[in-house]
C-alpha positions, -999 to +999 in steps of 0.1 A: -489-625-127-483-595-105-505-565-099-506-533-090-527-503-087-521-468-106-512-453-081-481-479-078-473-481-112-471-438-116-447-440-078-426-466-092-422-464-129-389-480-135-393-510-110-429-510-131-405-513-168-377-536-150-404-563-141-425-564-170-387-573-183-395-600-168-432-610-169-465-589-180-484-566-148-513-560-142-520-521-135-555-519-114-571-486-108-600-490-088-603-525-083-606-535-126-579-547-147-572-514-167-540-519-184-510-552-190-473-540-189-449-566-211-414-562-223-416-553-257-401-592-271-432-598-253-456-584-270-440-587-301-441-623-299-479-625-293-478-606-323-464-629-335-489-658-323-516-638-334-509-633-364-497-671-372-527-683-356-551-661-377-537-673-407-536-710-400-575-701-396-580-683-430-566-712-438-584-735-434-619-709-442-603-706-473-601-750-481-635-749-455-653-737-489-637-753-511-649-777-501-684-762-500-678-749-532-672-785-545-703-801-526-725-771-542-713-775-578-719-815-570-755-806-565-760-780-583-747-812-614-773-836-593-800-807-598-795-801-632-795-840-641-828-845-615-847-821-641-833-838-671-851-867-664-821-892-661-830-902-629-866-912-636 
């Protein structure tokens, strides 16, 4: 990834926009990264990937929660049976 200072980005803004169409460009100020400029196409692709990943994580958590609820139900049934003396 190419890196420009904030001053270089300001002075060569047109060039920055052209470079950002090819790959993201890092902008730094006082030696610290402060921004990344990328094409709208790259930004949309990044957002879609993030949303897809979040959905997959949510589905995974939901499946885990359902499994845990089933385990709790089994545990609850066992404790009820135990309290009722079915294992004496």
